[in-house]
C-alpha positions, 0 to 999 in steps of 0.5 A: 729274359731268356727265351726259356723264361719268356716261353714258361711265362707265356705258358702260365698265362695261357693256363698250358701244361708246363710240366716240361719246362726245366726246374732252373727256368722256374726257379728263375721266374719266380726267384726274378718275382715274374711268377708267383704261385702259378700265376703271372705277376705285375712284375712279370708283366713288366718283363714282358712289356718289350715284347709286347705286339703292337698290330698287325699289317695284312697285305691284301693288294695282289691279283691272284691271277691263278685263281681266275675266273672268280679273282676277276671279280672277288680278291682272294683274300674274301674267298670264304672257307669254312665259314669265314673269308681268309681275311677275316678269319685272320681278323678274328683270330688276331682280335682273340689274341689281343691284338686290335690294330690291324692295318689292311693294305688293298690294291686289286678290287679294292672296293671289295675289301672296303665294303668288308671293312664296315663290320671292322670300325677300328680296321685301317685300311691302306691302298697300295697304289702301286700294286700292279706295278710292284710286287709285295714289297710296295705294300710294306711301303705304303704300310711303313708307318705302322711297322713296329712290333708287328706281324706281316700276313698275307690274305691268302693264309688260313691257319686251323688254330690261331698262331697269333699271340700279343707277345712274341719273343723274336722275330721270326718267320713261320716254316714247313719242312719238305723232304722233296723238292720244291720251288719255295724260299728255303732257309739254308743255313743257321747260326748258333743262336738260330737266326737264318744266315742264308734263304735261297729259292728251291731246295729239299729236306729243309725248312721252307717259309710259308705263313705269318711272320713277325717283326720286332720293333728293331727288325721293322727299324732297319727293314723300314731304312733299307726299304726307303733306301732302295725303294725306287730301284728298278729291282724292287718292282720285282721283290717279294719282301722275302727276297729284299729280306734274304738281299739284306739278311746279314743286317736283318735276323729272322728264326723260323717258327715251324709249323706244318701243312696241317696248321698253315695253308697257302692257297695259290689256285682255285683247286687247291682250295677245293682239295682241302675243302670241297664245300668252296665249290658251294661258295663259288656257284652261289657267288656266280648267281648272286653276282648274275654270272650264270652263264657257264661261258661267263664263269669260264671267263675270257680272261682266264688264259692269261693268269701267269702272263706279267705285264712289263712296267717301268719304275715310277719316279717323280724325279725330274734331274739326275735320271740316268736310269731310263736312257732318255736323251738328257741333251733335249730335242732341238728347239724348233720341236718347242717352237712347233708345240707354240705355234699349235693351232685349234685345228691341230686339237679338234681334227682327224688328220684325213689328208691322203699323204702322211706328212712324217711318212714323206719325211722319213722317205726322204731321208731314207730314199724309200717310198712311203709304202715301206713305212708305218708310224706309230705311237713309239717303236715298243707299239711297232714291235706289238703290233708286229708280233700280235699279227705274226706269232702264233701259240708255242711259237718260238721268238729268238731273243738275246741275254740279257735283253729289254724285259719287254720282249719276253713280256709280248712273247708271253702275252701270246703264248709264245716261248722264248729262246736266248742267243748271247752278247757277252763281254769282249776286250773293250766292247759287249759282242754278239755271239753270231755263231751261237745265234745261227746254231741257236736258230737252227736248233729251235726254228723261230718264228721271229729274230730280234736283234737289238742293235744298238743293244740295249743294255749292253751298247753292243753293235751288230756288224752289217755283214752279220746282220745281212747273214742273219737275215740271208740265212733264216728266210722263215724267220721275221727279223726284227731290227729294234733300232731304238738307239739309233744315230747315236754313234756313227753305225747305220745299217743300209735299211733301204738295200736290205728291204729291196733284197730280202722280204723278212726283215723290219727296221723299228725306230723311235723318236724317244732316243736320239731325238729326245722326244721320249714324252711325244711317243713316236715311231716307225718301222721300215718294211716292204709294202706286203708286210706294211698291208698286213700290219696296217690291220693292227693299226689305229684307222685314225694316224697317231697325234697330229701335233706330235707328228708335225714336232718329230717333222721339226725334229728330222729337219733339223739335221745339223742339231742332231749331228751335232747332237750326236758328235757331243755324246760319242765324245762325252761317252769316250772321255768318261770311258777313258776316265773311269777305266783309270779306276782299279777294279772298273770296267766301262765298255764301249757302247754305240748307244747313248749309256754305258755298260760297267762291270766291277770287281770287289766293289758292292755294286748296290752299295755304290749304287745306293750311294750314287742315289744318295747324291740325287742320280738314279742309274740301272743295275742289270744282273749278268749271271751271278754279277751285278753291273751298272748302266748308266745313261749319257748326259750333259758333261757336268752330270758325267763328271758328278756321276764319276767323282761319286764312283771315285769317292765311294771306291776310295772309302 
């Protein structure tokens, strides 16, 4: 059946004017026995069967921060516009179109949807338990068992007319036309059959996707297969389904269904709703009255400033082996750490540690030859960094960070309404290198409140020379220099913290027990700073010391110097051997690293497909976007694990 024949039969079914259809289409439908006496026959309905819509999936799990303060108490899909909530309007339109199986995927304020669902007994409600840490692809993953011939809908769409049908010819995405540039996903090109061949962010004088989509069974099956294979890729947590589709556009075929702003609305903010429907103000007022939020200060929620702030989150995984993607110490901590846990007492659990001196700070003091008034203990170096930035940063301050960088820095910067500026860490001949000259110039231009130096650097393994570290500290006396040394001890690089702290008052060293010491599960870290800075940082510290048992475990680690000296030597040798071997492969370049991971670039090799292949063999690795290319970061593990990864890369390249 051609698309024209399909459209003609559907027009007959809907009793629409068919005079615009050409005679050949009409005759072919009559000759096939699909239409007779201007009615669709049983044979016609049988011919339509492959195009029958099975269900609709409505994604309603998101937070909708830009609709605060109302969205603090009510999910956007339950905003009432012209007599119906947006979700219920779609449910009714789907029912009117003959689509009875409707799946609603919920997350944020899901109890509100549970209450609404009582009115629709046939409604299938699914919890997306990952809505906070992942984008809307996670909602489709939660509903993956229902992906068939399916409408894919968003809870914040509002349709002036019923856009749904019980039969659809081919997979499509609704799209609007824009003459002006807008930052939406534009269909940039099409093939001869009308399928989109390129979807990119930002465009003008073209069609951008918005509204409902329809996936036929073949599309759903392929999308589901690809999604399952890649779901635990760290990049997936940021992906809208549109962008996942764009990534696989050669395998996933969609046309566009042209629509208009009059027909389809997608509301991002309260202001957009009010502009379209001023009566929405009455709904908002009534809602707050009924919920007893009468006080205007409550309605202008103390949370409303955070509408655009995104939480940093890490990829979840149940996998306990092959974890070569998050830079944990895969060799494990000193056995003496486990002995501490085995010998824990009830007192370790029952009592606060109220002793005069923190025993862990004393042990660090011995190691660094620094008084304890230079040391503060915290629950991991990430919290050390967050405490410092919380107390130092003001709104609109500039923080200078590297590109690429650990995304956590930017999330904390945005939390404090500050701004990020960037300096480069770029590939050299055999290792990545800090662009110190560019950093100093950028600091002169931006006058940053804070400069963050991750050394050894994540994700590249680059290391800042001691002389360059001192130069940056010395030439930026009005900036706080945070030296993030999370990967300290995994190479022979070490800075003279005592000298720098005694010479300058604008530097803080942040360290963790998660990496070298293999104690990520203990969540302990510490900062080295001037005594005056410590007195300020203590304002943000818990009045009680962190984990009694955790500090005892860390002391045991610090005291087993022999174990960790040998571990450092092992990691250095394993890195060296792996880099030498992998660099023998054509098109592969692994860089020297001062950390417990290796950054690898590939030429003429599909890095995403390589990652998927390695993952299919039980090993997780991390991809990083560097400009227009993907690079791979692999955590250094025991020799047998490195041999396995090396073998898998060789197998893939050979194919």
